[in-house]
N, C-alpha and C positions, 0 to 999 in steps of 0.2 A: 815712096813706101818705107819707115822704119819698123823691125820689127823689134821689142823691146820684150818679149814673152819666151825666151829661153829656159825658164823655170818649167813651163809646161809642156814645152816640146823645142830643142832645139834643131836648126835646121841641118839638114842632113850633110856632113862633111865631106870634104871633096875626097878623102881617103876611103872614106866606107862608101860613097858612090862607085870610084874604082875598085875596090875589094867586091862590092856588090856583082858588077858587072861580069868580072873577071870567073867568080863562082860560080856565076849562072851557067857555066860553061863546063866548069871542072867538078862542081857539088851536088850534082842531081840524083846520083845514085843512092842507093841504100849503103849507108855507111858497116852496118850489121854483117854483109855479104864479103865474099873473098875472092870474087873475081876482080878484074882490074878496075873498071869503074868504081865498085866497092872500094877497093882499097885505097882509090885516089881520094874518095870522097871521105874517108876515115883518115887519111893522114891532114887533111884541110881542116876537120872539126880536131883531133888532135893537137894540130899547131895553133889552131883558135883558142882552145883551153887552156893551154899552156901560157899564152901570151896574155891573154885576161887574167889568169891565176898570178903571173909575174905582176902586173899592174895592181892586183887588188892588193899583193904580200901573201898567198895562200897556198897551197899545195894543187897540183891539179886534180888529184883526184877527191879535194874537197869540195870542187865547183859542178853545178850543174848547170846547164839551161832552161831556161823556160819560155813561156810565151808572152810572157811580159813582169813588170815590177811588181805588180798587182798580184800576180799569181805566184810569184815567189815568197810575196808576204804571208800569202794566206796558206802555201804549203808549208812554209816553214814554223809558223804558229802552230799548224794543226799537229804536224809533223812532232816537235819537239814536246807538246802539252801529252801526245800519245804516250812518247816514249818515257816520258816520266811521271806518269800517271802514280804510279806508288808513291813518290814523294807527296803531292798532293795534287790540286787543281786551282790554285792560287795564281793569278797572271797578272804581272805590273805593266801600265803602259804610262806615258805622260799625256798630260792634256792637248799635247799641241802636235800630238801623232799624224802622220798621214790619214788618210779616210778609209785605207785598205786594212791598217791596223786596228782603226776604231770598230772596223765593222767586223773582223775577225773578234775582237775583245767582247763584242756585244753578241756575237753567237754564241760563245764559249758559256756566257754568262745566261744567255737561254736555256741551255744546256745542263745548268747545273752547279758551273764553275762560279768562281769568286774572282772578281775584278778590281786593282785598284788602282786610281787614276791619280798619278805625281801632278800636284798644280805647279806653274812656273809666275816665275819674276814678271815685273811688267815688260820685260825685256826680252821676255819668251824663254829665258835660260830656267832650266831647272836646276835644284840645288842636290849636288851629290847626297846632302845629308840626307835631305826629303828621300832621296830613293833607298839608301840603307834601311831609313826609319819602315820603310814600305816592305822590307823583304820579312819575310816569317818561314817557319821550319816548313809549311805546306808549299811556298812558293815554287813554282814548277819553271816559269820562265820570267824575264823580265823584257821589256823593248826601249828602246830610245834610238829615235831619229840621231843620225849625226850634224846635222843642219835644217833648219826648217825653209819648207817649199813657199811659205807666205812672207816669211820676213827677214830670211837669210841669216838667222840665228844659228851661230856653231854650238852645239852642247858639250859639255863635259864629257865625254863617251870614255876617255880613259880613269875618270875618277869614279864613276859609274861601273865600269867593267872591273875596277878594283876590288868594289863594296862587293857588287857579286860574287867573283872569285872567292873573297873569303868565306861567304857565304853558302858557296856551294851552288849558284845559281848560274845558270847559261844567260849571256846576254844578245838579243836579237838586236842587229842596228841596221836601221834602213837607211841607205849610205844612196840612194838615187839622184841626190840633190849634190851631193860632193865628192862623188868618184872622180869626176872630171877634171879637178883640182888636187888630186893627192889620196894617197892611201889613209885609212881610218886608223890612228893610233889607239893604241890600248888593248886588253887582250881578250876582246870580243868571244863569242862562242860562233854565233851565225849572221851573217850579211846578205844585202837583198839589194839588189841594184836593177835599173831599165836601161837599155841604150837609147831610146830618142832623148832622154835627159842631157846626153853628152852628145852628140850629134850621129848617133847608130839610128840603123832603120827602126821604126816601130815593129811592135812583136815579139821584141828578144829581152827576156829578163837574165837575171843571172840569183845562183842561190849558193852561200856557202855555208857548208854546217862542216865545222871544226871536226877531226880526229877526239874520240873522246865524248862528245855529247849523244848521250841518249836523245836516239831519234827513230822513229817510226813511220814511213812510209803511210799515208791514207789512200785509200780508194783501192781499186783493183789493182795487182801486181801486172808490173809491164817490164821487160827486159830492158828498156833505153833509159839513158841518165841516172844509172844508179838506181831504179826503180822512184825518183823521187819526181821525175817530169815525164811524163807518158807522152809516148804518140811521137811522130817520125822527127826527127830532128831538122829545124829549118836551117839547113848547112850554109846557103850563101847570106842569110841573115845574120848567123852567128861569126862568119868570118869578118863581113860588113863590120859588126859590133865590138870585135876585138880589135881590128885595124884599126878603127876610127878611135877607141878608148886609148890605143898607144900612142897615136897622131896627136890628141888633145893633150895629152900627160907631156909629150915635147914640148908642147907652146903653152904649158900652163903656168910656168914661172911669169915668163914676159908678160903673158896677158892677164896675168892675176894682178899683178903690178900696174899695168895699163888702164883695166877695166876698173880697177879699187880705186884709181884717181879720178878718172871720171864718175863713177857712182858717189865719192865721197864729194864731189861738187854738184852734182845733184842734191845731195843732203844738206849742203851749205847753202846752195841757193834759194830753195823752194821757198825754206820760211822766210827767206828776204824778197821775195817775190810776191807769195799768196799771202794774205794775212789769213790766220786761223787756221794752221796748218798744222798736226801733229805728225813727225816724222818718226815710225816704230819702229824697234828691233833694237838689237844691240849694237851700238855704234863703233863698237870696236872687234868684238869676235862674231864674225859674220861674214859670209861668204862673198868674194870681191864682187861680183858681178851682179848683186841682188838688193835692191831698196824697196821700203814700202813706206807711203805715207797716207795722210787721211786729211782729208779739208772739209772742215766746218757746212753746213747749209749747203751740202752737195746730194745733189741725187747721183749715186754712182753707176746706174746703168747709163744715164745721158749725160755726165761725164767722159766714160768711156767710148761712147758714140761718137761724142763731138771730137774727142781726141782722133779717132778712127778716119774722121773725115778730115783732119790735118795731117795723115798720113804715118799715124802712131801706132803699133797694135801694142796695147798696153793689157793686161788683167787685173784684176779686182778681187779682195775679198771681203766687199762692201756686203750687207745684207741687201741693198738697194740695186738688185740685178733681177734679170728675169728668172733666173736660174735657181734662186733660192726664198725665201718669206726668213729665213733665221739668220741671224749676223754669223760671219765665219766662227769656227769652233776656236780657231787660233787665235782672232782677235778678241773673243768673247774671252777664252783663260787668260787672256794678258791683262784685260782691265783696259782695253785702248779704243778710241774711236773707232767707229765700223764704218760709217756713213763715209761719202764721197774718195771711197780708199783707192788707190792706184799701186798696183805693183810694177815695177819696171825691173826687169831680166836681160841684160846685154847679152846677145850673141857673142864669141868669140869675131875679134874681126870689126870691131862697131866702132866707126869714123867719129872721132872726137863731135865735127862737126854737125853730127845726128844729134848728139846730145845738147847742144847749143841752140841747134833749133828746136829742141823740145823744150829748153827752157824759156823760150822766146814764145812760146807758142801757148805755154801752160798757164801764163797768169790772166791774159785775156779770154781764154776758154773757159778756165772757175770762174772769171767774173760774169760772162755769158749765161752759164749754167746758172748761178746764183741770182742775178738780175731775173731771170726765168722764173724762179721758182721763190724768189725770197720776196715778193710782190704781189701776194695773193688779193684777189678781187676782194676779199673781205677779211675786215681785220680780224685776230683771234678772238674766239667767243671766251670772254673772261665775265667771273663773278666772285664774288665773296662770301668765305664760309667759314666762320669761327675765327676770323681775323686773318686767312690767308685767301691771297688772290688764287682763283682755280681757271686753269688754262683748259677747255674742253676740247684734247687732240682725236678724241675718240673716232674712228674709221677714217683717220688721215695718216699717212704712210712716211716712211723715213726720206725726206730729213724734215718734213714739215711740224713733228713735236718739239723737236731743236730750235727749228727756227722760230715758233710760237713762244716758246720759254725767252727766248733771247731778246724779243721784241719789248717784252713785261716786266723784265727781271730789274730795269731799273724804275718801275712803278711804285714798287714798295719799300719803304723804309729800310735803311740796312739793318739785321736783325730780323727782319718781316719774312715771311716765307710763301713759296708759290706753288703749288699742287697740279701737276701736268697731269691730265687722264689723259690715258693712252691707253691702245690694244694692238698696237705694234711693237712684236718681239723684240725689236731692235732698239728699241727706246729703252728698254734693262739695261744696256750695255753704252749707248751714248749720252743718255743723261747725266751719268755719274760722269764720263771720260768729259763732257762739255765742261762740269763743273770743277772738274780739275786745271783745263787749260783756262777757262775762264776766271778762276780764284774765287767761286763760289762755293760754300756749303752743301755738300749731297746729305741731307737727312736719312731716306731710307722710301720705303716702299710699302704700300699694301693693297690688298684688294680691294675692289670698288666694282660696283655695279657694272658688268659691260668690258671691265677692263684692270688695268691697274691705275692706283696714284702714285705719282712720284713726288715727294715734298723738297724741296730745294731754299735754302736760307741765305740772303743776301749777304755778303760779307762788304764791309768798307773797302773802297776801292783802292 
């Protein structure tokens, strides 16, 4: 079995396992107590904080441990907005932030605050100029991930941080996906991370608040973790998290080069082996272990199940999964194909032969899924209206609307139009993406009874 979903959760690093087992015996007492067991627990906690701070590039007294990366994000946003409420209630986020950031932003909006969402390029990268333009006199906080969790694109954090510094606005960086590979460069003000993303245990997050940032912890006061993370510290988990972060950093240079070579191989070979595939994300400025591609005419959930049968655990941002009825907000913001989406994120130590086997299995797996979905019992329901061919795909889920569009596009003359009627939310993203891939002109959309009509004009081959 090959586990290719490290971006969701990396396997527990051997060093983390050893540290966890050792600290279970030594770190069980209350570190706030003055007796011997408490002092021993405090030494472990302080040593872990110093090790993590060194790896991140901050002062130990700027770092606190939380119960998760999500909790760290929520705490950071709430505390900074409260601490800077006299400045204003304007929050800036990118369109591809992790859901924990977007959920906090939505809560802030519901409470009367304002939120600006900065768009991204087709590569998934933000423009520093766009961030600078979003800054206002009442901006209390700006948020930007260090690297995207779905497509791996690295963001220009240093440039955005400089724009924020010039405007006197703190920048919060969600560094969950990138901390394993190195420190986050630039003058950021707050930073969050999650141990299970780098091979530490789950249930441990971290929050860094630089000195000088106006910050007001929310919720009832608590004497632990500077009042920013209430509750008894999970010392064994914290020790294992810090130990594993140092361990993966020691391997980062070698593993980064090796895994980048493997993901580059996948990026190059998949379009050669599988027709109608779009590899998304920035090809250069990206995490070394992660890549994403989308396959036309494929049901994402079915593809993931078939790859699982073949021994590969991968993830998907596709709209065609049982867990969601709408496209991934990241792929939607990028304007790329969402159907048949596969995210491959390689853990440390992934053998090259596992990647070779994946490249051998993928073409026939995609072909089998396409055969299953591409030949429905009945032909597309087609009518003619105002000189346009109308495909009625109402009630049909991704990827059927795109499949039926592909079947009829050659039935209209060059310059003629096809109207696809669909009530599937994924069609709003996938039909324009299909047009770009297949060199057809996407004209636009308009509401229609029961759904939306998407207009496509046929271009010369």
